[in-house]
N, C-alpha and C positions, 0 to 999 in steps of 0.2 A: 477448399477452405474459404470462408468468407473473407472479403477484402476490407481494408480501411476500418471504419467505425464498427462495422458488423463483426469483423474479426476480434476487435477489442471487447465488444459486448459478448461474444461467444465464450470468452473466458468465464463468464458467469454460469455457463452450462457445465463447467467442470467442477461440480460441487465436491466430488470425492477428492479431487486434486487439492483444492483450497482447504478442505477439512483436514487432510493429511498434514498440512503445515500449520494448523491451529487457527485457520480463518473461518469466519462466519459471515453470512450475508449482512451487508450494511447499507443503509440508505439514509440520506438527509436531503430530501428533495431540494433541488433537481439533481443531486449527486447520487450515484449508486456504485457499489462495488463490494469489497469484502474487507473485514477488519479482524484484528487479533489483539489480544492483551497478553503481554509477556511479563514474567516475573524474573527479576535479576537479584541475586544474593551475592554480596561482597563478604568474603570470609578472611579471617586473619588467624594468627596463632591461637588466640583466645576464643575463636568461634566466629559467629556471625557478627559482622561489623555494621552492615547496612543492607537494606532491602528496598528496592524500588520497582515500579512497574512502568512499562512503555506500551503505547498504543500505536499500532501501524494500520494504515488504511491504503488499499490499492483501489483506485477510483477509475472506472472505465467509462462511466457516464458522467461527464464533468461539465456539461453546459457551456457557458460562454466565459470569456475573459472577465467580464464584469461580475459574474456570479462567483467565480473563483476568488476574485479580489474581495468581494463582500464576505465570503466565507473566511478569508484570511483576516479581515478586520474584525469580524464578529466572533472569532474563535476565543473561547474562554478556557481557563484551566480546568482540568478534570480531576476529581478527587482521587488521590493516591497515584496519579499518573505524573511522572516527571518529564516524559517525552511523548509528543504526538507527532507522528510522521505521516504525511499524505504523499502518495505517489500517484500523480495524475497521468494516465495513459492518453497521450495526445498525438494527433497526426502531424501537427505543426508546432514549431517552437513556441513556448510561452515564457518560461523562466527555468533556469537550471536549478536554482535553489533560493529559497527564502527561509529565513529563520527569525524567530521573535521569542523573547523571553517574557514570562509573566512575573511581575514583582521581583525584578533583578535576578531571575533564575530560580528564586526560592519557590515560586509557584509552578515551575516547569517551563517547558519550551514547546513551540509548535514549529514544524518544518514542512515546507512544501517543496516537492520535486516534480519535474515534468520528464516524461520518458516516452519514447516510441520503441516498441520491441525491435531489438537488433541495432539500435543506435547507441551513441555515446551516453554515458550516465555519470552521475556524481558518485564518487567513491563511498560516501556515507549512506547511499541508498543501494549499494551493491547487492545486499541480501534480498531486497525486494525486486530489483530489476532482474536478478537471476531467476527468481521464481516466475516472473512474468514470461521470461524467455523460455523456461521449461514448459510452462502452460501453452505457449504459442506453438512450440515444437510438438507437444502432445496433440494439439488440435490438427496440426498439419499431418501428423502420422495417422490420426483417425480418419481424416479426409482421404488419405491415400489407401486406407484399408489395412494399414500395418498394425494398428493397436486396437484390438477389440477386447482387451482383458477386463476392462471395467466399464460399465455402461450406466451406472447410477450416480 
């Protein structure tokens, strides 16, 4: 199995894995990874009360600290999206969590998380870090010749 940055970038080769979880390839140079858009519906006794969308990005090509800070500062609200989450896969610590609201929260939020597979994670990013760990385990199993069930 590739080590370090090569291992993180190898996650991009698992197209079927990310597609199974609703992710599609994403890039915003110099960043690259996968993203998904999810729909959430809040229901009550009288039916649907609210509906909102969330955008998640898992970023394995994340450039430098300065470029991540520039992305943070320049991020804008997305139409119909209440929450934008970025999970940066990094070999060294950068930030555990950053959160910013747009228009006092009425325009949504952007959240940045940093993670290295197998390390500690912020609880609000648990769903994304779990998928990264599953992907890394799958890469390891493929490298050991244990999982050849899907190749595309």
